[in-house]
C-alpha positions as CSV (number, residue, x, y, z in Angstrom):
1,M,3.4,46.8,31.7
2,P,7.1,46.9,33.2
3,Q,7.9,48.6,36.1
4,A,6.2,51.8,36.0
5,S,8.9,53.8,37.5
6,P,12.7,54.6,36.1
7,P,15.3,52.0,38.0
8,L,16.8,55.3,40.1
9,Q,20.0,53.0,41.1
10,Y,20.8,51.7,38.1
11,A,23.3,54.3,36.1
12,A,22.4,54.1,32.5
13,T,24.7,54.3,29.4
14,P,21.7,55.2,26.5
15,N,23.3,54.2,23.2
16,R,23.7,56.9,20.7
17,H,22.5,57.5,17.3
18,A,23.7,60.8,14.4
19,V,21.8,62.9,12.6
20,P,23.7,64.7,10.2
21,A,23.6,68.1,9.8
22,D,21.5,69.2,7.4
23,T,18.9,66.2,6.9
24,E,15.4,67.2,6.2
25,L,12.9,67.0,9.2
26,F,9.2,66.7,8.7
27,R,6.1,67.2,10.6
28,I,2.7,68.0,10.8
29,H,1.6,70.8,13.1
30,E,-1.0,73.5,13.9
31,R,-0.8,76.4,11.3
32,K,-0.3,79.4,13.5
33,R,2.7,77.8,14.5
34,H,6.0,78.0,12.7
35,A,8.1,75.4,10.9
36,A,10.6,75.3,13.0
37,E,8.6,76.3,16.7
38,F,8.9,73.3,19.5
39,K,5.8,72.5,21.2
40,P,6.0,73.9,24.9
41,A,5.7,70.7,27.5
42,H,2.5,69.1,28.3
43,V,3.5,68.8,32.1
44,S,-0.2,67.7,33.8
45,F,0.0,63.9,34.4
46,G,-3.6,63.8,32.7
47,S,-3.4,65.8,29.6
48,P,-3.5,65.1,25.8
49,G,0.8,65.2,23.8
50,G,3.0,63.7,22.9
51,R,4.8,60.1,24.2
52,F,8.0,61.9,25.6
53,D,6.6,65.4,26.3
54,G,8.0,67.5,29.3
55,T,6.8,66.8,32.6
56,P,6.3,68.9,36.2
57,D,9.5,68.0,36.9
58,D,11.5,68.0,33.8
59,P,9.5,70.5,31.5
60,F,11.4,71.1,28.3
61,S,9.7,72.0,25.2
62,S,9.8,69.2,22.5
63,Y,9.8,68.7,18.5
64,Y,8.0,65.5,17.3
65,A,9.2,64.9,13.2
66,G,10.2,61.9,10.7
67,L,13.0,60.9,8.4
68,H,10.2,60.3,6.0
69,T,7.2,62.2,5.1
70,T,5.2,59.5,5.3
71,T,6.3,59.4,9.1
72,A,5.2,62.7,10.4
73,L,1.9,62.0,8.3
74,A,1.1,58.0,9.8
75,E,2.4,59.2,13.2
76,V,-0.4,62.1,13.3
77,L,-3.3,61.0,11.6
78,L,-3.2,57.0,11.6
79,R,-3.1,57.1,15.5
80,N,-5.6,54.8,16.7
81,L,-7.7,54.7,13.7
82,G,-8.9,51.3,12.6
83,F,-9.8,49.8,9.2
84,D,-14.0,49.8,8.5
85,G,-15.6,46.7,6.9
86,D,-14.0,47.5,3.4
87,G,-10.3,47.5,4.9
88,Q,-10.1,51.0,4.3
89,R,-9.4,54.0,7.5
90,L,-11.3,57.1,7.4
91,I,-9.3,60.4,8.7
92,R,-11.6,62.8,10.5
93,R,-11.4,66.2,9.0
94,Q,-11.2,67.8,12.5
95,Q,-7.7,65.9,12.7
96,I,-6.5,68.0,9.5
97,A,-8.4,71.2,10.6
98,G,-6.2,73.9,10.9
99,R,-3.3,71.8,10.3
100,R,-0.1,72.4,7.8
101,F,2.3,69.9,6.9
102,S,6.1,70.6,6.9
103,S,10.0,69.9,6.4
104,V,12.7,71.8,7.5
105,R,16.7,71.5,7.6
106,T,19.0,70.7,11.1
107,N,21.9,73.4,11.7
108,R,24.4,71.1,13.2
109,E,24.4,67.2,13.9
110,L,22.4,66.0,16.3
111,T,23.1,63.2,18.8
112,L,20.2,61.4,19.9
113,V,19.2,58.9,22.5
114,S,18.8,55.6,19.9
115,L,15.8,53.2,21.0
116,L,15.7,51.5,17.7
117,T,16.7,48.4,19.0
118,A,16.4,45.8,21.6
119,P,19.8,46.2,22.9
120,D,19.0,50.0,22.7
121,L,16.2,49.7,24.8
122,A,18.0,47.4,27.1
123,A,20.3,49.9,27.5
124,V,17.6,51.8,29.3
125,A,16.4,49.0,31.2
126,Q,13.1,48.9,29.0
127,D,11.7,46.9,26.3
128,S,9.5,47.9,23.4
129,W,6.4,48.7,25.4
130,L,8.3,51.9,26.1
131,V,7.7,52.6,22.0
132,D,4.9,51.1,21.8
133,A,2.6,51.7,24.6
134,E,-0.7,54.3,24.1
135,G,-3.3,56.4,25.3
136,R,-3.9,58.8,28.4
137,D,-3.3,55.7,30.8
138,A,0.2,55.1,29.4
139,Y,1.9,58.4,28.6
140,P,2.3,59.7,31.6
141,H,4.6,56.9,32.4
142,T,6.6,57.2,29.2
143,R,7.1,60.5,29.8
144,R,8.7,59.5,33.2
145,W,11.1,57.3,31.6
146,A,11.9,60.1,28.9
147,A,12.8,62.7,31.9
148,W,15.0,60.0,33.5
149,I,17.2,59.2,30.0
150,R,17.8,62.4,29.7
151,S,19.3,62.6,33.6
152,Q,21.0,59.2,32.2
153,A,22.0,61.3,28.7
154,P,23.2,64.7,29.4
155,W,24.8,65.1,25.8
156,A,21.2,63.9,24.2
157,D,20.0,66.2,21.9
158,G,16.9,64.1,22.0
159,L,15.3,60.7,21.5
160,I,15.3,58.3,18.0
161,W,12.3,55.3,17.8
162,P,11.1,52.8,15.4
163,S,7.7,54.3,14.2
164,K,4.8,52.3,15.3
165,R,3.0,53.1,12.5
166,D,5.2,53.6,9.8
167,T,7.1,50.4,10.3
168,G,10.3,50.4,9.3
169,N,11.6,54.2,9.4
170,P,12.3,56.0,12.7
171,A,10.5,59.0,14.9
172,V,12.1,61.6,16.2
173,V,11.7,63.8,19.3
174,L,13.9,66.9,20.0
175,F,14.7,68.4,23.4
176,G,14.1,72.5,23.2
177,D,16.3,72.9,26.1
178,R,19.2,71.3,24.5
179,C,18.9,71.9,20.7
180,A,16.8,74.4,19.8
181,D,19.6,75.9,17.9
182,A,19.8,73.0,15.7
183,L,17.1,74.8,14.1
184,E,17.5,78.3,14.8
185,G,16.8,80.5,11.6
186,A,15.4,77.6,9.3
187,E,13.1,78.3,6.9
188,P,10.3,75.6,5.4
189,E,11.1,73.8,2.8
190,L,7.8,72.4,1.8
191,Q,4.3,73.4,3.0
192,I,1.0,72.0,2.8
193,D,-1.8,73.0,4.4
194,L,-3.8,69.6,4.6
195,D,-7.6,71.2,4.7
196,T,-7.8,73.0,1.6
197,P,-8.1,70.8,-1.5
198,I,-4.7,70.8,-2.7
199,G,-3.9,69.6,1.0
200,E,-6.4,66.9,0.8
201,A,-5.6,65.9,-2.8
202,W,-1.4,65.3,-1.8
203,L,-2.7,63.3,1.2
204,T,-5.3,61.3,-0.1
205,R,-2.1,60.3,-2.9
206,M,0.6,59.9,0.2
207,L,-1.7,57.6,2.3
208,A,-3.1,55.8,-0.5
209,P,-0.6,53.1,0.0
210,Y,-1.6,53.4,3.9
211,R,-5.6,52.3,3.0
212,A,-6.1,55.5,4.4
213,A,-8.2,58.8,3.0
214,I,-9.7,61.9,4.4
215,A,-13.8,61.4,5.3
216,P,-16.1,62.8,2.9
217,S,-17.6,66.3,3.3
218,P,-21.1,65.6,5.3
219,N,-24.0,66.9,2.7
């Protein structure tokens, strides 16, 4: 693992990536949340949550999304999901319970810190570990790095990086204290409740190329 703490004596110049206004963002979220609602920070060291959540010293809310439908699905549902002996991946029904797939459009251009390439990562003194590391032991460190990157890029609305689970497509996180207005008033263009017959059929179709499907109902 690269150094766990950012190089505090290094003044980084992060690379920028512009996402145009009226870009469609795709996400999976709890049904009780609105499609455009930011998620409060998980700030404790051992808490669950996302790769680039807020920290105790920088407790910003976040909005994780994909720029493609499959990216939003893969980033949530295929996380740490291995193949069985038949070369199939089975998604537990608990993973879709109470969850909804939605899309919204941005109200303005977003300026993100790019972590898409090796030079982009090197610009913030990092390598692919930052966007590939997994689990409770890694995420407290990746969150600390996200807070440091924010301090180096006060102009940044969020981060963009290559999805680990939908290779070739990017994932994004938006910072609620900097760009909540980018989704303000955004109404869902698409909503699918994943734990319904229609949602399960849609998921089966979308994830078939990934050899993933919902586990059968218990008898």
